[in-house]
FIDOVO-349048 format. One record per residue: residue number from 1; x negated, y, z of N, C-alpha, C, CB in turn. Coordinates in steps of 0.05 Angstrom, whole numbers, plus 5000, padded with zeros to 4 digits. Each point is the difference from the previous one (the first is absolute). Glycine has a CB too. Example, Ala and Ser with C-alpha at 12.3 -4.5 7.8 and 13.67 -1.06 7.14 Angstrom:
# residues 2
  num   nc1   nc2   nc3  cac1  cac2  cac3   cc1   cc2   cc3  cbc1  cbc2  cbc3
    1  4736  4886  5156  5018  5024  5000  4982  5024  5000  5038  4977  5025
    2  4969  5044  4961  4984  5024  5001  5015  5022  5014  4976  4987  4957
END
This chain:
# residues 295
  num   nc1   nc2   nc3  cac1  cac2  cac3   cc1   cc2   cc3  cbc1  cbc2  cbc3
    1  3942  8757  0963  5023  4985  4999  5017  5006  4974  4999  4999  5050
    2  5012  4980  4937  5013  5003  4975  5030  4994  5003  4957  4989  4976
    3  5059  5023  5006  5028  4993  4998  5002  4978  4980  5015  5047  5012
    4  5002  4933  4993  5001  4976  4984  5028  5000  4985  4968  4975  5032
    5  5032  5016  4943  5024  4996  4986  5011  4972  5008  4985  5031  4961
    6  5041  4966  5034  5012  4974  5006  5001  4982  4976  5027  5021  5035
    7  4964  4987  4942  5001  4983  4976  4971  4991  4993  5041  5025  4983
    8  4958  4951  5007  4973  4989  4993  5002  4971  4991  4978  5031  5032
    9  5000  4960  4956  4999  4971  4991  4970  4992  5002  5041  5005  4967
   10  4955  4970  5040  4974  4988  5000  5001  4970  4998  4984  5038  5027
   11  4993  4950  4965  4999  4971  4998  4972  4991  5007  5037  4999  4963
   12  4960  4977  5047  4974  4989  5005  5001  4970  4995  4990  5036  5034
   13  4989  4952  4957  5000  4972  4994  4975  4987  5011  5026  5009  4959
   14  4976  4964  5042  4978  4983  5010  5005  4972  4993  4992  5031  5036
   15  4990  4951  4973  5003  4972  4995  4982  4983  5018  5013  5010  4953
   16  4992  4965  5050  4982  4981  5012  4997  4976  4981  5013  5015  5047
   17  4978  4963  4963  4996  4977  4982  5024  4990  4988  4963  4989  5025
   18  5060  5014  4988  5025  4986  4991  5020  5019  4988  4993  4967  5035
   19  5010  5058  4974  5020  5018  4991  4989  5028  4994  5034  4974  5026
   20  4980  5042  4958  4995  5028  4997  5025  5015  5009  4967  4993  4963
   21  5030  5033  5044  5024  5014  5010  4998  5029  4993  5005  4969  5038
   22  5019  5044  4961  5003  5028  4995  5019  5011  5019  4990  4996  4952
   23  5001  5025  5064  5019  5016  5016  5009  5025  4984  4978  4983  5042
   24  5047  5023  4959  5011  5024  4989  5016  5014  5022  5001  4981  4953
   25  4994  5046  5049  5016  5015  5020  5009  5026  4987  4975  4980  5038
   26  5051  5026  4964  5012  5024  4988  5016  5014  5021  5002  4978  4955
   27  4996  5048  5046  5014  5017  5019  5015  5022  4987  4966  4989  5034
   28  5058  5017  4975  5016  5022  4991  5011  5014  5024  5012  4977  4957
   29  5002  5045  5039  5011  5016  5022  5019  4984  5017  4994  5041  4973
   30  5006  4965  5053  5019  4986  5018  5002  5017  5025  4989  4954  4982
   31  5033  5041  5034  5005  5016  5024  4980  4992  5021  5050  5006  4988
   32  4945  4968  5013  4980  4989  5020  4981  4980  4986  5034  5005  5038
   33  4955  4977  4976  4983  4979  4988  5017  4976  4996  4958  5018  5021
   34  5048  4975  4953  5017  4977  4993  4981  4981  4984  5045  5026  4999
   35  4951  4950  5011  4981  4982  4987  5014  4974  4992  4963  5020  5026
   36  5034  4973  4948  5009  4976  4989  4976  4984  4990  5044  5020  4987
   37  4955  4954  5021  4978  4983  4991  5010  4978  4982  4975  5011  5042
   38  5008  4982  4939  5007  4977  4982  4976  4983  4999  5033  5028  4971
   39  4969  4948  5044  4978  4982  5002  5008  4973  4988  4984  5023  5041
   40  4998  4963  4946  5007  4974  4988  5002  4979  5022  4976  5012  4957
   41  5037  4966  5035  5005  4979  5020  4974  4989  5010  5042  4988  4977
   42  4957  5007  5049  4976  4990  5014  4982  5023  5011  5002  4960  4968
   43  5006  5065  5027  4983  5022  5009  5016  5018  5019  4974  4998  4956
   44  5047  4992  5056  5016  5016  5018  4984  5008  5025  5041  4977  4983
   45  4939  5007  5023  4983  5007  5024  4987  5028  4997  4992  4949  5006
   46  5007  5061  4970  4987  5027  4996  5019  5023  5004  4971  4979  4967
   47  5056  5014  5036  5019  5022  5002  4995  5018  5023  5033  4970  4979
   48  4964  5021  5045  4996  5016  5023  4975  5016  5000  5025  4967  5023
   49  4951  5020  4971  4976  5016  4999  4999  5020  4978  4976  4961  5019
   50  5038  5033  4958  5001  5019  4978  5017  5024  5009  4995  4964  4966
   51  5026  5032  5048  5017  5022  5010  4984  5018  5018  5041  4972  4997
   52  4943  5015  5020  4985  5015  5021  4979  5017  4985  5007  4964  5036
   53  4981  5025  4944  4979  5015  4984  5013  5026  4988  4974  4956  4988
   54  5049  5040  5000  5014  5022  4987  5008  5021  5021  5017  4968  4963
   55  4994  5023  5059  5009  5020  5020  4978  5015  5011  5035  4972  5010
   56  4940  5018  4990  4977  5015  5012  4992  5022  4980  4985  4958  5025
   57  5020  5039  4949  4991  5018  4980  5022  5021  4991  4969  4963  4986
   58  5056  5028  5015  5022  5017  4989  5019  5007  5022  4995  4977  4954
   59  5016  5047  5045  5020  5009  5019  5027  5003  4989  4965  5023  5023
   60  5038  4984  4951  5027  5003  4987  4998  4990  4972  5011  5040  5028
   61  5012  4954  4961  5003  4992  4972  5013  4973  4998  4959  5026  4989
   62  5053  4968  4988  5011  4974  4994  4979  4983  4986  5047  5019  4996
   63  4944  4960  5016  4977  4985  4992  5008  4972  4990  4971  5027  5032
   64  5018  4967  4944  5004  4972  4990  4972  4987  4997  5044  5014  4974
   65  4953  4963  5040  4975  4986  5001  5004  4972  4988  4983  5027  5041
   66  5001  4967  4938  5003  4973  4988  4973  4986  4997  5041  5016  4977
   67  4960  4958  5026  4976  4984  4997  5005  4978  4978  4987  5008  5049
   68  4997  4991  4931  5001  4980  4979  4977  4981  5001  5024  5032  4971
   69  4981  4942  5031  4980  4980  5003  4998  4983  4975  5007  4999  5050
   70  4969  4996  4939  4997  4982  4977  4981  4979  5007  5009  5037  4967
   71  4998  4937  5030  4982  4978  5006  4980  4996  4978  5036  4978  5027
   72  4939  5019  4980  4979  4998  4980  4996  4972  4991  4979  5039  5019
   73  5028  4941  4998  4997  4972  4993  5027  4987  4996  4957  4999  5026
   74  5046  4984  4954  5024  4985  4994  5005  4982  5023  4992  5003  4951
   75  5033  4993  5055  5008  4980  5021  4993  4973  4991  5037  5029  5015
   76  4949  4955  5003  4991  4974  4991  5019  4977  5008  4953  5017  5003
   77  5064  4988  5016  5017  4979  5010  5028  5002  4988  4974  4999  5042
   78  5037  4978  4951  5028  4998  4990  5017  4984  5019  4984  5004  4953
   79  5040  5004  5050  5017  4985  5019  5028  4998  4987  4974  5017  5041
   80  5040  4961  4967  5027  4996  4989  5021  5007  5022  4982  4962  4968
   81  5036  5054  5024  5023  5006  5018  5019  4977  5000  4994  5048  4992
   82  5002  4933  5026  5014  4975  4999  5031  5004  5004  4958  4977  5017
   83  5049  5040  5001  5028  5005  5004  5014  5010  4974  4990  5010  5048
   84  4998  5010  4938  5011  5010  4975  5000  4979  4979  4983  5046  5012
   85  4995  4938  4986  5000  4978  4979  5022  4980  5006  4949  5006  4993
   86  5056  4987  5032  5020  4981  5006  5027  5010  4993  4972  4981  5035
   87  5034  5045  4969  5026  5012  4992  5003  4998  4969  4998  5032  5039
   88  4981  4976  4947  5002  4999  4971  5005  4971  4991  4969  5039  4996
   89  5017  4941  5015  5003  4972  4993  5028  4990  5005  4951  4992  5009
   90  5060  5016  5013  5027  4991  5008  5020  5012  4981  4987  4997  5049
   91  5011  5029  4944  5017  5012  4980  4998  4987  4973  4996  5042  5024
   92  4979  4950  4968  4996  4987  4974  5014  4973  4999  4956  5025  4996
   93  5042  4959  5026  5013  4975  5001  5030  5003  5000  4960  4981  5023
   94  5050  5038  4992  5029  5004  5002  5012  5008  4972  4994  5015  5048
   95  4992  5003  4938  5010  5008  4974  4996  4978  4978  4990  5049  5014
   96  4990  4935  4990  4995  4978  4982  5023  4980  5002  4950  5006  5004
   97  5059  4988  5021  5023  4981  5004  5026  5012  4990  4978  4982  5039
   98  5025  5044  4963  5026  5012  4991  5001  5004  4970  5003  5023  5044
   99  4976  4981  4943  5000  5006  4972  4990  4978  4983  4994  5046  5011
  100  4991  4934  5001  4989  4979  4983  4974  5006  4987  5044  4986  4992
  101  4946  5039  5014  4974  5008  4989  4978  4988  5018  5021  5043  4980
  102  4954  4956  5008  4977  4991  5015  4993  5020  5021  4984  4974  4962
  103  5007  5016  5061  4991  5016  5022  4973  5013  4991  5024  4971  5036
  104  4970  5052  4977  4974  5013  4994  4976  4983  5007  5022  5043  5007
  105  4956  4960  4978  4975  4987  5006  4986  5014  5023  4997  4984  4953
  106  4984  5004  5060  4986  5011  5022  4984  5025  4991  4996  4954  5021
  107  4991  5043  4956  4984  5024  4991  5018  5023  4993  4964  4969  4982
  108  5060  5026  5008  5019  5021  4995  5010  5014  5025  5014  4976  4960
  109  4991  5007  5060  5009  5012  5026  4977  5016  5013  5032  4961  5006
  110  4945  5029  4992  4976  5014  5013  4995  5027  4986  4979  4955  5013
  111  5030  5048  4962  4995  5024  4986  5019  5022  5007  4981  4973  4964
  112  5041  5019  5051  5019  5020  5008  4988  5019  5020  5037  4968  4992
  113  4973  5056  5007  4989  5022  5017  5001  4995  5029  5012  5032  4965
  114  4966  4970  5050  5000  4998  5028  4993  4971  5010  5035  5037  5000
  115  4965  4943  4982  4994  4973  5008  4970  4997  5006  5038  4983  4972
  116  4945  5026  5009  4971  4999  5003  4991  5027  5009  4996  4964  4964
  117  4990  5036  5059  4991  5024  5012  4970  5002  5002  5042  5001  5025
  118  4948  5023  4970  4971  5004  5005  4994  5006  5028  4994  5016  4954
  119  4991  4968  5059  4993  5006  5028  4972  5012  5002  5030  4963  5014
  120  4965  5050  5009  4974  5010  5005  4989  4988  5025  5012  5043  4978
  121  4961  4953  5020  4987  4988  5023  5000  5019  5024  4971  4972  4970
  122  5034  5018  5053  5001  5018  5024  4973  5012  5004  5035  4972  5022
  123  4965  5054  4984  4974  5014  5005  4994  5000  5029  5006  5029  4959
  124  4968  4972  5046  4991  5001  5028  5008  5026  5013  4961  4969  4989
  125  5043  5031  5037  5008  5024  5015  4979  5022  4997  5024  4971  5033
  126  4951  5021  4966  4978  5020  4998  5002  5014  4973  4970  4972  5030
  127  5037  5014  4949  5002  5012  4974  5023  5020  4999  4980  4959  4979
  128  5043  5033  5033  5024  5017  5002  4994  5026  5015  5027  4959  4999
  129  4958  5038  5024  4993  5023  5016  4981  5020  4985  5007  4971  5041
  130  4974  5017  4945  4982  5017  4985  5013  5014  4978  4964  4969  5011
  131  5055  5018  4976  5016  5013  4979  5017  5023  5011  5001  4956  4976
  132  5011  5038  5048  5016  5021  5012  4984  5025  5007  5029  4964  5018
  133  4946  5032  4992  4983  5023  5006  4992  5015  4974  4982  4975  5041
  134  5013  5010  4937  4993  5013  4975  5024  5015  4989  4965  4964  4990
  135  5059  5026  5013  5024  5013  4991  5005  5026  5016  5019  4955  4987
  136  4975  5044  5038  5005  5024  5017  4979  5022  4992  5019  4971  5039
  137  4957  5019  4955  4979  5019  4992  5007  5014  4973  4966  4972  5024
  138  5046  5012  4958  5009  5011  4974  5023  5020  5004  4985  4958  4977
  139  5032  5035  5041  5022  5019  5006  4989  5026  5012  5031  4961  5008
  140  4949  5038  5008  4988  5024  5012  4989  5018  4976  4989  4974  5045
  141  4999  5013  4936  4990  5014  4976  5023  5015  4986  4963  4966  4995
  142  5058  5020  5001  5024  5012  4986  5010  5024  5015  5013  4955  4981
  143  4989  5040  5046  5010  5023  5016  4982  5023  5001  5023  4968  5028
  144  4951  5028  4970  4980  5022  4999  5004  5015  4975  4968  4975  5026
  145  5035  5011  4950  5004  5013  4975  5028  5016  5001  4972  4963  4976
  146  5048  5025  5036  5026  5012  5000  4999  5027  5017  5022  4953  4996
  147  4965  5047  5027  4999  5022  5017  4983  5022  4986  5006  4971  5041
  148  4974  5022  4944  4985  5020  4986  5016  5014  4978  4959  4973  5010
  149  5058  5011  4977  5018  5010  4979  5019  5019  5013  4995  4959  4973
  150  5018  5033  5049  5020  5016  5013  4988  5026  5011  5026  4959  5011
  151  4949  5039  4998  4986  5024  5010  4995  5020  4978  4979  4973  5036
  152  5012  5016  4941  4994  5017  4977  5026  5015  4990  4963  4968  4988
  153  5058  5017  5010  5025  5013  4992  5010  5019  5022  5012  4958  4971
  154  4984  5035  5054  5008  5016  5022  4985  5027  4999  5010  4959  5027
  155  4965  5040  4965  4984  5025  4999  5012  5019  4980  4959  4976  5012
  156  5051  5013  4965  5012  5017  4979  5026  5011  5010  4980  4974  4963
  157  5036  5010  5052  5025  5008  5011  4996  5022  5020  5020  4954  4992
  158  4959  5044  5025  4994  5020  5020  4994  5026  4988  4984  4965  5029
  159  5001  5035  4948  4995  5025  4986  5025  5013  4990  4956  4982  4987
  160  5063  5001  5003  5026  5012  4990  5015  5012  5023  5002  4967  4963
  161  4998  5018  5059  5015  5009  5023  4989  5026  5011  5011  4954  5011
  162  4963  5048  4991  4987  5025  5010  5007  5023  4982  4963  4975  5020
  163  5038  5021  4953  5007  5020  4981  5030  5009  5006  4967  4980  4964
  164  5050  5002  5041  5028  5007  5004  5002  5015  5027  5016  4960  4973
  165  4969  5033  5047  5001  5015  5026  4989  5029  4995  4993  4956  5027
  166  4987  5047  4955  4991  5027  4994  5023  5016  4987  4952  4984  4994
  167  5064  5002  4989  5022  5014  4987  5020  5010  5020  4994  4973  4959
  168  5013  5009  5060  5018  5006  5022  4989  5024  5017  5015  4952  5001
  169  4960  5046  5005  4987  5022  5015  5002  5027  4986  4968  4967  5018
  170  5027  5034  4955  5001  5024  4985  5029  5011  4999  4961  4985  4973
  171  5058  4997  5026  5029  5009  5000  5008  5011  5027  5011  4966  4964
  172  4979  5021  5057  5006  5011  5028  4988  5027  5003  5001  4954  5019
  173  4975  5051  4971  4987  5026  5003  5015  5021  4984  4956  4977  5007
  174  5054  5016  4969  5015  5018  4984  5026  5007  5015  4979  4982  4957
  175  5033  4998  5055  5025  5005  5015  4994  5019  5023  5019  4953  4988
  176  4959  5043  5026  4993  5018  5023  4996  5028  4990  4977  4962  5025
  177  5014  5042  4951  4995  5027  4990  5024  5012  4986  4954  4987  4995
  178  5067  4998  5005  5025  5009  4987  5010  5026  5014  5013  4951  4987
  179  4996  5069  4998  5010  5025  5011  5023  4996  5019  4984  5023  4960
  180  5032  4956  5035  5023  4996  5017  4993  4993  5028  5025  4986  4961
  181  4950  5006  5044  4991  4992  5026  4989  5024  5016  4990  4954  4982
  182  5008  5068  5006  4990  5025  5013  5019  5009  5021  4977  5013  4959
  183  5013  4992  5066  5019  5008  5021  5018  5022  4994  4968  4984  5029
  184  5022  5036  4957  5016  5022  4992  5023  4992  4982  4961  5029  5005
  185  5032  4954  4976  5020  4990  4981  5021  4983  5016  4965  4999  4962
  186  5027  4985  5057  5019  4983  5015  5018  5019  5016  4966  4962  5003
  187  5022  5059  5010  5016  5017  5016  5021  5015  4983  4961  5005  5032
  188  5030  5003  4944  5019  5015  4983  5024  4981  4992  4961  5030  4984
  189  5031  4946  5008  5022  4982  4992  5019  4993  5024  4968  4981  4965
  190  5019  5016  5058  5017  4994  5024  5019  5024  5006  4962  4971  5018
  191  5027  5052  4981  5018  5024  5004  5023  5002  4981  4961  5023  5017
  192  5033  4972  4957  5021  5000  4981  5021  4980  5005  4969  5017  4968
  193  5022  4958  5041  5019  4979  5004  5018  5005  5025  4966  4968  4978
  194  5021  5044  5043  5015  5007  5023  5021  5022  4994  4961  4988  5028
  195  5032  5032  4956  5019  5020  4993  5023  4989  4984  4963  5033  5002
  196  5031  4948  4980  5019  4987  4984  5020  4983  5018  4967  5000  4961
  197  5021  4988  5060  5016  4985  5018  5019  5018  5017  4963  4966  5002
  198  5027  5058  5006  5016  5019  5015  5023  5011  4983  4960  5012  5027
  199  5036  4990  4947  5020  5011  4982  5023  4979  4998  4965  5028  4974
  200  5027  4946  5027  5021  4979  4997  5014  4996  5027  4973  4977  4963
  201  5012  5025  5059  5013  4996  5026  4993  5023  5018  4999  4950  4995
  202  5014  5072  5003  4994  5025  5014  5002  4996  5031  5016  5026  4960
  203  5001  4956  5050  5004  4997  5029  4981  4980  5012  5047  5013  4993
  204  4932  4981  4993  4981  4980  5010  4986  5010  5026  4993  4985  4953
  205  5007  4997  5068  4989  5009  5025  4969  5001  4998  5041  4979  5026
  206  4948  5034  4994  4970  5003  5000  4986  4972  5002  5005  5045  5022
  207  5007  4938  4995  4988  4973  5003  5001  4985  4974  5014  5000  5049
  208  5010  5000  4939  5003  4985  4975  4982  5012  4977  5048  4988  5014
  209  4950  5038  4986  4983  5013  4981  4970  4991  5005  5033  5040  4997
  210  4959  4959  5028  4972  4991  5005  4996  4971  4991  4997  5031  5039
  211  5023  4952  4965  4998  4972  4991  4998  4998  4970  5025  4987  5039
  212  4992  5028  4947  5000  4999  4971  4973  5012  4989  5051  5005  4999
  213  4939  5015  5014  4974  5013  4991  4977  4979  5004  5017  5048  5013
  214  4985  4938  5011  4979  4980  5005  5001  4977  4979  5003  5010  5050
  215  5020  4981  4943  5003  4980  4979  4990  5009  4973  5038  4982  5024
  216  4968  5043  4968  4991  5010  4975  4968  5002  5000  5045  5026  4994
  217  4945  4983  5029  4971  5003  5002  4986  4974  4998  5006  5040  5028
  218  5006  4939  4986  4988  4973  4999  5000  4988  4971  5016  4992  5049
  219  5006  5013  4937  5003  4990  4973  4980  5014  4981  5048  4990  5009
  220  4947  5036  4997  4982  5015  4982  4971  4993  5004  5033  5038  5000
  221  4959  4951  5023  4972  4996  5007  4992  4971  4993  5003  5035  5037
  222  4980  4961  4943  4991  4973  4992  4971  4995  5009  5032  5001  4961
  223  4958  5017  5056  4972  4996  5008  4995  4974  5015  4996  5049  5003
  224  5024  4942  5013  4997  4976  5015  4997  4976  4980  5027  5019  5039
  225  4989  4980  4939  4998  4979  4980  4973  5001  4987  5049  5002  4993
  226  4941  5021  5000  4974  5003  4987  4978  4991  5019  5018  5037  4972
  227  4984  4969  5053  4979  4991  5020  5000  4970  5002  5005  5043  5026
  228  5019  4944  4974  5001  4972  5001  4989  4987  4975  5039  5003  5030
  229  4967  5009  4947  4989  4990  4975  4969  5000  5001  5041  5017  4974
  230  4948  5004  5037  4970  5003  5002  4990  4978  5019  5001  5050  4992
  231  5013  4945  5029  4992  4979  5019  5001  4972  4987  5018  5028  5038
  232  5002  4968  4945  5002  4973  4986  4978  4998  4980  5050  4999  5006
  233  4943  5023  4981  4977  5000  4982  4975  4991  5013  5021  5035  4976
  234  4973  4977  5046  4976  4994  5017  5000  4970  5007  5000  5047  5018
  235  5024  4943  4992  5002  4971  5007  4995  4981  4976  5034  5013  5037
  236  4977  4995  4941  4997  4983  4976  4972  4998  4991  5045  5011  4986
  237  4941  5012  5015  4971  5001  4992  4983  4983  5020  5007  5047  4978
  238  5000  4955  5047  4984  4984  5020  5005  4970  4995  5004  5037  5034
  239  5020  4955  4959  5005  4972  4995  4985  4990  4975  5046  5005  5021
  240  4954  5011  4958  4985  4991  4976  4970  4999  5007  5035  5021  4969
  241  4955  4997  5048  4972  4998  5007  4994  4976  5017  4998  5050  4997
  242  5022  4943  5020  4994  4975  5017  5001  4975  4984  5021  5023  5038
  243  4995  4976  4940  5000  4977  4982  5015  4977  5013  4957  5014  4980
  244  5036  4961  5007  5012  4975  5008  5031  5000  4996  4962  4993  5033
  245  5051  4992  4986  5029  4997  4996  5016  5023  5010  4993  4951  5004
  246  5009  5071  4980  5015  5024  5009  5026  5003  4984  4957  5023  5014
  247  5049  4958  4969  5024  5003  4983  5026  5005  5014  4976  4971  4969
  248  5029  5013  5053  5025  5003  5015  5001  5027  5013  5002  4951  5008
  249  4976  5059  5003  5000  5026  5014  5005  5023  4979  4967  4981  5037
  250  5021  5016  4940  5004  5020  4979  5028  5000  4990  4954  4997  4988
  251  5057  4979  5010  5029  4997  4992  5018  5015  5019  4991  4955  4980
  252  5004  5042  5047  5016  5014  5019  4996  5030  4998  4997  4960  5030
  253  4978  5049  4966  4994  5028  4997  5014  5013  4977  4958  4991  5020
  254  5046  4993  4958  5015  5010  4976  5028  5008  5009  4972  4971  4969
  255  5041  5014  5048  5027  5006  5009  4999  5028  5015  5011  4949  5004
  256  4969  5055  5013  4997  5026  5013  4996  5022  4981  4983  4977  5038
  257  5001  5020  4942  4995  5020  4979  5026  5008  4987  4954  4982  4992
  258  5062  4997  5001  5026  5005  4987  5019  5015  5017  4994  4958  4975
  259  5006  5034  5051  5019  5014  5018  4994  5030  5001  5005  4957  5027
  260  4969  5051  4976  4994  5028  5001  5006  5015  4974  4965  4988  5034
  261  5029  4998  4943  5005  5013  4974  5030  5004  4996  4959  4978  4982
  262  5058  5003  5027  5028  5003  4997  5011  5022  5018  5004  4952  4988
  263  4985  5051  5036  5009  5021  5017  4992  5027  4990  4998  4970  5039
  264  4978  5031  4950  4990  5025  4987  5020  5009  4978  4952  4987  5011
  265  5056  4994  4971  5019  5008  4979  5026  5009  5012  4979  4967  4969
  266  5031  5019  5050  5026  5007  5011  5000  5026  5014  5009  4952  5006
  267  4968  5056  5006  5000  5025  5014  4994  5024  4981  4985  4975  5040
  268  5004  5019  4938  4991  5021  4981  5023  5017  4991  4963  4971  4984
  269  5032  5056  5017  5019  5019  4989  4988  5015  4978  5022  5004  5043
  270  4957  4986  4946  4985  5013  4978  4995  4980  4978  4979  5031  5033
  271  5023  4979  4942  4996  4982  4976  4972  4989  5000  5034  5027  4975
  272  4947  4991  5030  4971  4991  4999  4995  4979  5020  4986  5044  4984
  273  5023  4961  5041  4996  4980  5021  5013  4973  4993  4997  5036  5033
  274  5027  4965  4956  5014  4976  4993  4984  4986  4978  5046  5021  5012
  275  4944  4993  4969  4985  4988  4978  4974  4986  5011  5019  5035  4967
  276  4968  4978  5053  4977  4988  5012  5008  4974  5016  4978  5046  5003
  277  5045  4956  5010  5010  4977  5014  5005  4975  4983  5019  5032  5032
  278  4994  4974  4945  5006  4978  4981  4974  4989  4988  5044  5022  4989
  279  4936  4995  5006  4974  4991  4990  4986  4982  5021  4996  5042  4970
  280  5007  4966  5055  4990  4983  5023  5012  4972  5000  4993  5042  5027
  281  5034  4958  4970  5014  4974  5000  4990  4983  4978  5040  5021  5021
  282  4956  4989  4955  4991  4985  4977  4972  4989  5005  5028  5028  4970
  283  4954  4987  5041  4972  4989  5005  5001  4980  5023  4979  5044  4984
  284  5037  4960  5036  5003  4982  5022  5010  4972  4991  5009  5040  5031
  285  5010  4961  4949  5010  4975  4990  4979  4986  4984  5045  5019  4999
  286  4938  4995  4986  4979  4988  4985  4979  4988  5020  5007  5032  4962
  287  4988  4982  5060  4983  4989  5020  5011  4975  5012  4984  5046  5010
  288  5042  4954  4996  5012  4976  5012  4998  4976  4982  5032  5029  5025
  289  4973  4975  4949  4998  4977  4980  4972  4988  5000  5035  5022  4972
  290  4944  4995  5030  4972  4989  5000  4994  4987  5027  4985  5037  4968
  291  5027  4972  5053  4995  4988  5027  5011  4972  5001  5002  5046  5022
  292  5018  4947  4962  5011  4973  4999  4979  4979  4991  5046  5020  4992
  293  4933  4989  4995  4978  4981  4990  4978  4996  5020  5010  5014  4954
  294  4991  5001  5069  4978  5000  5018  5005  4978  5021  4993  5049  4993
  295  4985  4937  5014  5001  4977  5020  5007  5013  5027  4965  4972  4975
END
C-alpha cells in the first residue's frame, strides 16, 4: 500500500471521425474532495459520469477537470438568424427615415455579427453514445496517469515523514535518558521544594503538605507524556505502512504530538529537558506541514 500526495497533473487525448479531444486534470491540496468540471457546450451529459470516475479514484484534494473539443470537419450548413436580421433591417429603415441616408443593403446586413450562423448536421444517437464511451475511456487514462503521479510523489513524502518520525523517536529516547528523570533526582528536587514550602508556610497542615507534595511530584514526572509520545509514534508508523488516504488521521495525530510536547515543556524543570522539548516541537511542526500534502 502506498501513501498518495494530493498534488498532480495529467492529460489524455483521443478522437473519432468528427472531433478530437483533450482531457486535463489538475489536483492540489484540499480538506476534502472538491471537484470542478469545465465541459464544452453539448457535453454536459458527461458531467455526472466524469464525477463518478474521479470519486472512485481520488479521496481528497481540490480537483479541476476540463475537456477541450476540436471539430475536425468544417461545418457545412449555414443558417440565417431571421429574428436578428429583422431587427437590424428595422433599425436601418428607421435611421434612414430620420437621417435621410440610404438604408443598409442586404449583403451588408447579413455581414453583421450573429446574422449568418454556421450550423452542424445532427449526429445520430449511436455516434453520440460511441463518442461518450470513448471520452470516458480517455478520462480513465488521464486518471490512471494522475494517480500514478500522486503515488510517486506520495512515496517521496512518506520517506520524509518516516525520517521525521525517526527524529522524534530519537528526541524522546534522549528525554527518557535525561538525568532529571532519574527517580533519585526527582526525589531530591521534591524534598528541596517541600522544605522551601515549609519555610514559607511553617503552619502548613499535614494534609495540605501531602497535597502540595503530590502536585510537585506530578509536575516533576514527565514519563506519562513520553509514553504517549511513543504510542503516537507507533500509530503514525502504522498509518504510513497502511497507506492510502491517511492524511486526515495523521493530521489529527499531529495535534496529539503537539499536546504532549507542550506539556513536556511546561513540566520541565531542567534546561536540557526543555531544550529537548523545544526540539520536539520543531520537528513535530515540520511533520505537520508535510502531512498537509498527504491524501
